[in-house]
N, C-alpha and C positions, 0 to 999 in steps of 0.2 A: 938597695934599701934605704930610707933615709926617714928621719923622724923628725917631728914637730908638736906643735902647740895650735889648738885652736882658742882663742880668749872670744866669748862670747861677752862683750862689754853690757850691753843692755838688748834686754828684748822682751816685748809683752809676754806677760804669764800666759797666754793663748798661743802664743806662738813655740811653747819649751819645746812640747813635744813632737814640732815640725822642725825644730833645729836637730833633736834627735834622731829623727827618719834619716833627715839628709845627709848627716855624719855615718850614719847605720850606713845608707846606703852607697855611700863612698869606699868605705874601711871593708864591708862586708860581714860586719858581724857587728851583732845589737851592741849601741855604742849606751854606757851608763855615765850619764852626764850627773854631775850632784850641783843642784840649782841653789844661787842663797840671792836672798835679798839683795837689788840694786838701790841705794839709798837716796842715789842722784834724782830717781823718779816714780813716782806711784804708781804699783803696781808693773815694775821691770823686775826680772831679774839677771842675774849673770852668772858665769860660770866659766871655767878652763876644761880641757879635756888634751891628754896630750896622746898623739899616734903616731904608729909606725906605716908604712909602705911604700907602694915606690915611688920613684922621683917625681911621676906627675900628682900623685896624691894631692897634695896642698891646691895646686890649680884646680882639681878634681873638688876640692871641698868647698873652696872659693864660689865656682861655677852652680852647685848644690845650694849654694846660702842667698848668691845674690839676687834671686826673686824675692826675698823677703825685705821688703824696701824697711821696716820697720828697725831692723837689726842692726848695734853698731857690733862689729867684730874684728877682731886681727886673724890674719893664719900666719904662724912662723913655720919654717922650713929647713932646715941640717943643711950646708953644704955637705957635699959627698964628694970623694976623689975623684967621680967621674962628671959631678954637675955643681955649679952654683947656689947656694941658698937663696931663700926670698923671704918675700914679707908682704902679705894682702894687709890693706887696713880698710874698710868700707862702713861710711857713714850715709846715712838717709839723705842728707843733702848735698855729697859730695862725690856719693857714689864708691867705684873700688881704685884704689892707688897700689901699684905691682910695683917693686924696689928688688935688685939681685942682691944680696948680701954675699960674704967671705965668711969665711971659716970663725972669722972672731966677731960677726953678727953685723958688722960697718956696709953700709949702703954703697953698692958698687955703679958708679953712675960711667954708662961707656962712652967713648971718645965721641961717637954720632949723637948723642944725648947731650951733650955739653957743648957739640956744636950748634944742634939745633938751639938750646936754650941762648945761646948769642946771639943767635940768627934773625931769634923772634927780639931782643931785647937791643938790638942796633947797636946806639952809643950812647947808651941810657946806662948807666951803672945800677938806678935804682931797679930797673926793667929787669939788668943781670940778675939781681940780688932774688929777686921776685922769681924770676923763674927755674932759678938753682934751687930756691928753696921748695916752689912744687915739686920737681923734679925729685928732691929727697924727703916729699912727703908731708913739710910742716903743717900746711892746714892740716892733714888730718891727726898728724899729732896735737895738734892746736883744739881741735872737737874732742878727741878723745882723751885728753888724760882728766878732765873732772872724773870719768868712768873708768878709766884705772884704777884710781884712788878704792873705788869699790866700797866707799864707808867706815865709819870708825870701828875696829877689831873684826872688821871682816878679815879672815884668812885667804891669802892670796899672794903672787908671783908679778913683783915689781917689774917693767919694762920701760927701760933707761933710752931717752933720746939720745939719736947719733948726730956728733956735731961736725 
């Protein structure tokens, strides 16, 4: 068993029930999500929901939400003794980014992933920096950052960029 958090950074009001139904289907129980106004855009809501489940729960939550193209979200899953943790970030423009995380929440890149970045970059150091940034999820972090702040005075849990 593991646990994690579903962060819905922005969802149109009409999709909020669909997000709840999707989460309920994955978790096998009604999901009570407390929605708040997302002040970044008119008619948008935001929410956070903690969850507990099997090692595949985070991936299953992402799969259930991925068809909702107007929803910006992240799913985190804590590492266990048997498996790495994970973080999925999704934006309408960029799609889904997945990264393995260690027990401290740091993004972990495998040797093959780093070698792939090096191969795509060739001898260009700027291209290598760009490839590694993509591997670490920097474009997703940049897109989601304004939504993470959620508006003045709104209760929220801060996410910090891993460098």
